[in-house]
N, C-alpha and C positions, 0 to 999 in steps of 0.2 A: 505679762508685766512689761511696758517700754523703758527702756533705759536709753537716754542720751549721753552721749560721752563728747566732751569738748562743746558744749553747746551752751553753757549755762552763762548768762547775761554778768554776772557779777563772780568771776574766777578769775587768779592770776592766770598769766599766761609764761610758759617757760622762754627762755632766751639760748639762743646756742652759748652763748657764753657763760652759762649756768645760773644766772639772776633769774629773776621774774619779774612780768608787769604786771602791778595792778592798775588798772584805768579806773578805779574808783579813788586813787591818792597818788594823783599826778604831781603832789607838792609844789604847784601854780604852775605848771611848763605846758605846752603847747605837745602835740604828738603829730609825727609825719609817717605814715606805713604806707610802704611803697612794695607793691607788689611785682616780681619779677621773674624771668626765666631765662636759661643760659641760651636758648633757640630764639630769643626776643632780639632783634637789633636794637630796635627804638628803645629798650632797657638798658641794653649794653651802655648805648651814645649817653642815656643820662646820667649813668653813677658816677661820672668825676663831679658831675654837678652836685649831687645828692651827696657825695662825699664833702665837696666844701660846704655845703649849706650845712651839714652837721658839727663840721668843724668851727664854723665859724660863729655857731647858735648853740652850742652845748650846754649853755648856763641858761636857755631858754626852750628850747625843744629837743624831746627826744626823736630822735630819728630811727624807724625800725625796719627792715626789710623782710619779706616774706615769700619764700620760695612759690611760685605758684602751682608748680607741678606737686608740691608736698614731701620732696625729698628730706631725709633727715641723715645723721649721723654722718659718717664719712665722705658721702657722697655729696652732701649739703657742704660739708666743709671745702671740698675740691672745686665745687661750685663758686663758691664765696672768694675763696683764693684767685680763682681763674678769672674773675671779672672785676678784680680788687675793689671788693664791696669793704668799707671801712666801718660801719654803722652795723650794728647787731642785728640778729636775724631772731624774729619770732618762731618759735618750731612748730607752733599750733596757729591756724589762719582766726583770728580775731572778729571777722566780718559779721557773725551771726550774733554779736555783742549789739550791734547797730541794726540789726535784721535785714543786711543787705545780701543778695545772692550775688555767686559768682560772677563776675565780668567774663565775656568773651574776649575782650580787646584789654590788649597789655602795650605799654606799662598800665597801672593803674596806683593814684596814690589817694588816699585819704588822711584828711588835716584834721585832726581831734582836738577841741578846745582843752584849755586847763581844766574846765568842770566836766571832760570826758564826754562832750555831747560831739556829734558828729557834725562837724562844718561845712566840708567841703568832700565832692568825690570826683575827682579829675580822671581823665582816661587820654591817655597820651603822654609823651616825654615832658618833662619838667626841667626849669631851669632856676638855676639861683635868684634868678629875677622874676619868674613867675611866683617862686614860692615866697618871696619877700613881699610882694604884694597882697597875699593872703592871710600871713601870719604877721599880725602886729609886733612890732618895735625888732624885726627879725634883720640881720645883716645878709 
C-alpha cells in the first residue's frame, strides 16, 4: 500500500498563523506564493517589495511565503522575524497541486489566478512593478 501525504491536489494548506488556505475557494482573489530561504541574498532583497505589494493589495491578492528548506516551528518563526516577512507563510509546499518540480533557483514566485490556475512561474527577485504588470488591477 502506498500512502502519499501532503500531495493531494485539493487539500487545505495550513498557514503559520493557524489559518488554512483552500486553493479551490479563493474568494475571487489572486494568490502570490513566494519561495524564500535565509541564505538566499536575492530573497532578502525582494522581501521589502513583497511586503509592500501585500499591504497595497490585501483586498485583491493573497500573498504567502514558503520556506524553501521546509523548516517549521520556532525555527520558521525566527527566520520570518529575522527577514521581516510581513505576509503569512504556508507550512506545507503546495507546488504539487500544480504538478511543479522543486526549483533549484531562488527566489521563485508563483502567481495563481482567482480560479486557482497557475498563471506565472517566476524565477529571480520580483518588484512591486513586475508583479503589478502580471496581476490585473493591482497597485
